[in-house]
N, C-alpha and C positions, 0 to 999 in steps of 0.2 A: 369488121375488125374489132369494134368496141365490144360486141358480145363475146367474141373469142377471147379477147383480153380479160374480160370479167370472169369467163369460165376458167381460164388458166390461173387467175389469181385466186379464185375460189378453191380450185383443186389444190393449189399450194397451201392455202390456209387449212384445208382439211387434213392434208398430209402432215403439216406441222402440228396440228392438234392431236392427231393419232400418235405421232412420235412422242409428244409431250406426255400423253396419257400412258403410253407404254413405259416411258422413263419413270414416271411417278409411281407406277405399280410394279416395276421390275423386282424390287427388293421383296415385296410381298409374294409375288409369283414364285420366285426362286425358293423362298422359305417354305411355301406351301408344297411345292413339288418335292423338295428335300424331305420334309416331314412325312409325306405320303410314302416315299421310297423307304425311309427308315422304318416306318410302321409295317410295311410289307415284309421287309427283311426280318424284323423282330418277330413277326408271326411265323415265318419259316423257321427261324432259329428255335422258337418255342416248341416246334414240333419235333425237334431233335434229330432231323435227318439232314444229310449232306445235300446241299443244293446243287442243281446242275451248273449254276454259275460257278460255284466253288470248284467243281470237278473240271470244268473247262479251263479255269484260270490255272489250276494245277498243271494241266497238260501243256499250257502255253508257257508259263513263267518258270515252272520247276523242271518238267521233263524237256521242254523245248529250248530254254535259254541258258540253263546253268552251265558254267564253265569256270575254270580256274582263273581266267583273265577277268571275267565279269564280276565274280564274287566280291573282290575288294572294292569295286566301284559301288556295288549295291550296299555294302557295309558302310561306305562313306556317306551315301545318301541317307541311309537310315539313321546315322549318327547326327545328322543335321536336325532331326526332330526329337532328340533326347532332351529331357527336361534340363539337364545340366548345360548343354550347349545353348539352348534357347534362353535360359536364365542369364548366361554370359552375354548373349546378344541383347537381351533386354537391358542389362546393366550398361552395355556399350551405348545403346540408344539413349539411355538416361544421361550418360556422361557427355555424349557428343552432340546430341540434338539441341537446337536452340530452345531454351526454356525448360521447364519441368514437365510440361504436359505430355509430350510424346513418351517419355519414360514411364510415367504413371499409366498412360493409356495402354501400352503394350504389356506392362507388368500385371495390371489388374486383369486384363484379358487372359493372359497365360495362366494365372493362378486360378481363375474361375473355371477355365476349360479343363485343367488338370483335375480339379475337384469334381467337376461334372462327370468326367470320364471314369474316375474311380467309383463314383456312385452308380453309374450305369452298369459297370462291370460287376459290381457287387449284387445288383438286382438280377441281372441276366444269368451270370455264372456259367458262361459257355466255356468249355475246356479248349485249350489251344490244340492245333494240329499235332499229331504224333507221328514219329517215324521218319520225317524228312526235314528236320530243322538243321540249319547250318550254324545257328547261334542259339544259346540258351536264354530263355526268357521265363519269368515267373508270372503268376497271376492269371487272370481270366483273359478271354480272347475278344469278346464282343462288347462294345465296338473297339476298333484298334486305337490305342492311345496315341501312337506316333502319328497315324493319319489324322486323328482328330486335332492334335495340337499343331500339326503342320498346317492344316487348313485354317485354323483359327489364328495362328501367329502370322504366317506369311500372307494369309488372306487379309488380315488387318493392315499389314504393311502395304499391300496393293491398294486398299481403300485410302489409306493416309497419303500415299504418293499421288494417287490419281486426283485426290481432292485438293491437296495443299501444295503440291509441287507445280512449278510453272510448266506451261505447255511446251515441251520440247521432246526431242527424240529419246533422251535418256529416261524420261518418265515412262514411255512405252517399253523401252528395253528392260527397265527394272521390273515392271509389271509382268512381262513375259518370263523373265528369269525366275521370279518368285512363283509364278504359276507352274513352271516346269518343275521346280523343286517340290511343290506340293504333290504333283503327279508321281514323280520319281520316288518320293518317300513311300507312297502307297504301293507302288510296284515292288519296291525293295522289301517290304514286309511280306508280300506273297512269295517273292523269289527266295527269301531266306527261310521260308517255311514256318514262320512264327504266327501267321495269321491266314485265315481264309479271305477270299476276295470279298465276301459279304461283310466281314469285319471292317475291311478297309472302306468300302463304299458307305457303310453305316457311319463310320467315323467322320467321313467327309460330310455326310448329310446332317449329322447333329451339329457340326460346326458351322455349316451354312445357315442353319436356323438360328444358332447362337449369334453369328455375325450380323444377321438381319436385325436382330434386336440390339446388339451392342453398338453397331454403327449408326443406328437410328436414335437410340435413347441415351447411351452412356458416353460413347466416344466424342460426339460433337460438343457435349458439355465440358468434358475434360480438355479437349483441344482448344476450346474457346478461351480458356484461362490465359494462356500466353502463346497462342499459335503464331508462327512467323507471319509478319505482315508484308515482307518483301516478296516480290514475284507475284504472278497472277494465279489466282485460285483455279483449280482444275474443275473438271466437269463431274461433280458428284451425281450419282444416279438418282438420289432422292434426298438431297440435303442432309 
């Protein structure tokens, strides 16, 4: 019995160590995978040909899903990632959240991502899809600005809630809601015909890399200034 007990304890220790190692490196792994996916998409876009991914997404989301009833829903989701709406949300967070840190954290994040998206679009200069738009948009297509700012803004909120909100069911619910918003913003951009699927995925990937840096280096410093002390701190993946 003693040997079996020692073996079980050793197995549990190994499992806990493996889990801790995975948690410690999860941010870096996500950022690396996202960066590689973005580079692959960028290479395909540079060749100037429509990807199979984009053609398949067109068949599913444009030819397969478009309807008079669904279009206003998609327009609503896409509006959630407009710079104006997100700026209002950032101002609301600044006004309503305890202390000044949350407002500064989301505002700096939003401003940086908007600027980064504008720079990338200027470098790549991919034209938008033609012939099947339901709304008019200007500017270049790659990477999707709405998808990029949605991932950065709502992704940061997920990180903040998971790290600083007390452990309860509402923490999980809010994270799921924000995650669904991110996905639906990306889907709406394809559905409305203003972006290719590769634009959307690239936007998500850039913001995942950005968030890996921002939540590791910048956000903890900002939030430490006057982060709420009440409640139990959540389970941050990598401090």
